[in-house]
C-alpha positions in Angstrom: 210.3 45.3 247.1 208.4 41.8 248.2 207.4 39.8 245.6 203.6 38.8 246.1 202.5 35.6 244.8 199.6 37.0 242.4 198.0 33.6 241.0 198.8 33.3 236.8 196.0 34.2 234.2 196.9 31.8 232.4 196.7 29.0 234.0 193.9 27.6 236.1 194.1 27.7 240.0 195.6 24.7 241.4 196.9 23.1 238.5 200.4 24.0 239.2 200.2 22.6 243.2 198.9 19.4 242.7 201.5 18.3 240.1 204.3 19.4 241.7 202.9 17.1 244.7 202.4 14.2 242.4 206.0 15.1 241.0 207.3 15.2 244.0 205.9 11.6 245.5 206.3 10.7 242.7 210.0 11.1 242.2 210.5 9.8 246.1 208.6 6.4 244.8 210.8 5.4 243.0 213.5 6.9 244.5 212.9 3.7 246.9 212.3 2.1 244.2 216.4 2.1 243.0 217.6 2.0 246.7 215.6 -0.8 247.0 216.9 -2.4 244.1 220.4 -1.0 244.5 220.5 -2.8 247.8 219.9 -6.0 246.9 222.4 -6.5 244.6 225.9 -7.6 244.5 227.5 -4.5 243.1 226.2 -2.8 246.5 227.1 -6.1 249.3 230.6 -5.4 247.2 231.0 -2.2 247.5 229.7 -2.2 251.4 232.2 -4.6 252.0 235.3 -2.3 250.3 234.1 0.3 252.6 234.3 -1.3 255.5 236.9 -2.8 255.1 239.4 0.8 253.8 237.7 2.2 256.7 239.4 -0.8 259.4 242.3 -0.5 256.9 242.3 3.4 257.4 242.4 3.6 260.9 244.7 0.5 261.4 247.0 0.8 259.6 247.3 4.8 258.9 249.4 6.4 261.5 247.9 8.2 265.0 246.9 11.3 263.6 245.4 10.5 260.2 243.1 8.3 261.9 239.6 9.4 262.3 237.9 6.6 264.0 239.4 4.3 267.4 240.1 0.3 266.8 240.3 0.7 270.3 236.7 1.4 270.9 235.3 -0.7 268.3 235.2 1.3 265.5 232.3 3.4 266.7 231.8 5.7 264.3 231.7 2.1 261.1 228.8 1.6 263.5 227.0 5.0 264.1 227.8 5.3 259.8 225.9 1.1 259.4 223.4 1.6 262.1 222.3 5.0 260.5 222.8 3.2 256.8 220.0 0.3 257.9 217.7 2.5 259.4 217.2 3.8 256.3 217.2 1.8 254.4 214.6 -0.4 256.1 211.8 1.7 255.2 213.1 3.2 251.7 212.8 -1.1 251.2 208.9 -1.0 252.5 208.3 1.5 250.8 208.7 0.2 247.4 207.2 -2.6 248.4 204.3 -0.7 249.6 204.5 0.7 245.8 205.0 -2.5 244.2 202.2 -3.9 245.9 200.2 -1.5 244.9 200.9 -1.6 241.2 200.6 -5.5 241.9 196.8 -4.7 243.2 196.2 -3.0 240.0 197.7 -5.2 237.8 195.9 -8.0 239.1 192.7 -5.9 239.1 193.0 -5.6 235.4 193.6 -9.0 235.0 190.7 -10.6 236.6 188.6 -7.3 234.5 190.0 -9.1 231.3 189.3 -12.5 232.2 185.9 -11.4 232.4 185.7 -10.1 229.4 187.1 -13.0 227.9 185.0 -15.5 229.6 181.9 -13.6 228.3 183.8 -13.6 224.9 184.1 -17.9 225.4 180.1 -18.1 226.9 179.1 -16.0 223.8 181.2 -17.3 220.5 180.0 -21.2 222.2 175.8 -20.3 222.7 177.0 -19.3 218.4 178.6 -21.8 217.2 175.8 -24.2 219.1 173.8 -21.8 216.9 175.3 -22.9 213.8 175.3 -27.0 214.0 171.4 -26.5 215.3 171.2 -24.7 211.9 173.6 -27.7 210.5 171.7 -30.5 211.4 168.5 -28.9 210.7 170.1 -28.2 207.1 171.0 -32.0 206.7 168.4 -33.9 208.6 166.5 -32.2 205.5 169.0 -33.3 202.6 167.1 -32.9 199.1 169.6 -34.7 196.7 168.5 -34.4 193.0 166.9 -37.7 193.1 164.7 -37.0 195.2 163.8 -33.8 194.4 162.6 -35.9 190.9 160.3 -37.9 192.4 158.6 -34.9 194.3 158.7 -32.9 191.6 157.0 -35.4 188.9 154.6 -36.5 192.3 153.6 -32.6 192.2 153.2 -33.1 188.2 150.8 -36.2 188.5 148.8 -34.6 191.3 147.8 -31.2 189.6 147.8 -33.9 186.2 145.1 -35.7 188.3 143.3 -32.7 189.7 143.1 -30.9 186.6 141.6 -34.1 184.3 139.4 -34.8 187.5 137.0 -31.4 187.4 137.7 -31.9 183.8 135.7 -35.5 184.1 133.3 -34.7 186.7 132.1 -31.6 184.0 131.6 -34.1 181.3 129.7 -35.8 184.0 127.5 -33.5 185.4 126.8 -31.8 181.8 125.2 -35.7 180.8 123.7 -36.3 183.8 122.0 -32.4 183.1 120.8 -33.2 179.2 
């Protein structure tokens, strides 16, 4: 009995397929980065060197019936193995570099946006500092000491006292002239 591919009712359509693709693509991307990182290490070079030395020793020192690659033909199988390794290594390294370039591009864009925000914040703070300085300068130009305040108050009281006496004298003189 063949099993029919009916959609699952507990998940939206298309959800499973797109998720598997991105997971698969991401897994392959991580694999390429792992290969690129591994091939650039001294351990990889040491392992590859040991592999080649063992290969050559196996095919030169052991009896003929155990050898699988002929030294007289220049270790053809070893050459093919190393060529195959190199033919896969180069594209995997390029894929890893492209993936890193994409991450760098995103990081650069985020850094640019952060720098723009920092610049706008700095300009705003600079304007606020200038406004505070101007307000402080106005306040320092109008500094009123206690002595100056006393003198101003005495002058105002004297003016008020004179204005109070002047209408009374005019009223007296005005009243006398009328009588």
